[in-house]
Residue, then its C-alpha position, 0 to 999 in steps of 0.5 A: m320797548v326795545a327787543l334784543e337779538p337772540y344768541q348774540w356775542g358781545p355787547a347787546r344791540a338794540v333791534p327796532p321792533q318790526p311792524e306786524a303785517p296785517l292779515a290780508l284776508f281781513s285787512r282794509i282794501e285801500t289800493r289795487e295791490d291790497a285787492l290783488k293780494l286779497l284775491r291771491d290769498g283768498s283763492i289759495a285758501f279756497l284751493v286748500l279747502a277744496g283739496l281737503q274736501a277732495l281728500i274727504g270725498v275720496f275716503i269718506a263722503p264721495g258727494m263732497l267731490l263735486d263741491a271740491a271741484i266747484v270750489a276749486v274752479l271758482a277759486l282759480i277763476i277768481w284768482k286768475a281772471q279777477s272775476r266778479v261773477g266767479a266771486l258772486a257764485l262763490v258767495l252763493l255756494t258758501g252761503a248755501e253751505a253755511v245754511i246747510t251746516v247750520l241746519n245740520r247742526i240743529g238737527a233739521m238735516s242729516s247731510g252736510g258738515s257740522n263745523v259752523f265756525l268754518a262755514i261762517i269763515m268761508l262765507i266772510l272770506s267769499i264776501r271779501l273776495v267779492e269786495a276785492t273784485f269790485r274794487l279792482a273793477r273800478p276805473q283807476p283815477p288818471a295819472r296827473r300830468a305835468p302842465a304844458m309849457i306856456g306858448s309851446g302849444g303843448r308840443s315839445t320843440a326838442r327832437 
């Protein structure tokens, strides 16, 4: 299928379709750059979430301020230091928040949020951040070197 450029004068020119860029948060991690992009995008998502929690904490529920601060600090640690420990701590935190949200939703608790969908997305994203940090911690395969010339002993005679 050929797409046409909108609002053009003259004869129509065909525009090749652009491949859709996969959403980095849920795409496969195949390269170091993929892992770094996931860490950046995921950390930004958690920073936005921490900002929203802080706003709610200031105006409605002051108890959320501590959660917002912890999420923001962990997101910054993961983003800047690519910390596996920070990512694992974020999984524990989001897992606890998801359990509390489900318990609140079914009526077993009266504190915490009620958006189960958001809690599950946060947990999945934090697990993906753990995966990215562990992929970054793997040693990179050594670069292939050109074979040495025979008879030179591996040394170059040119200066």
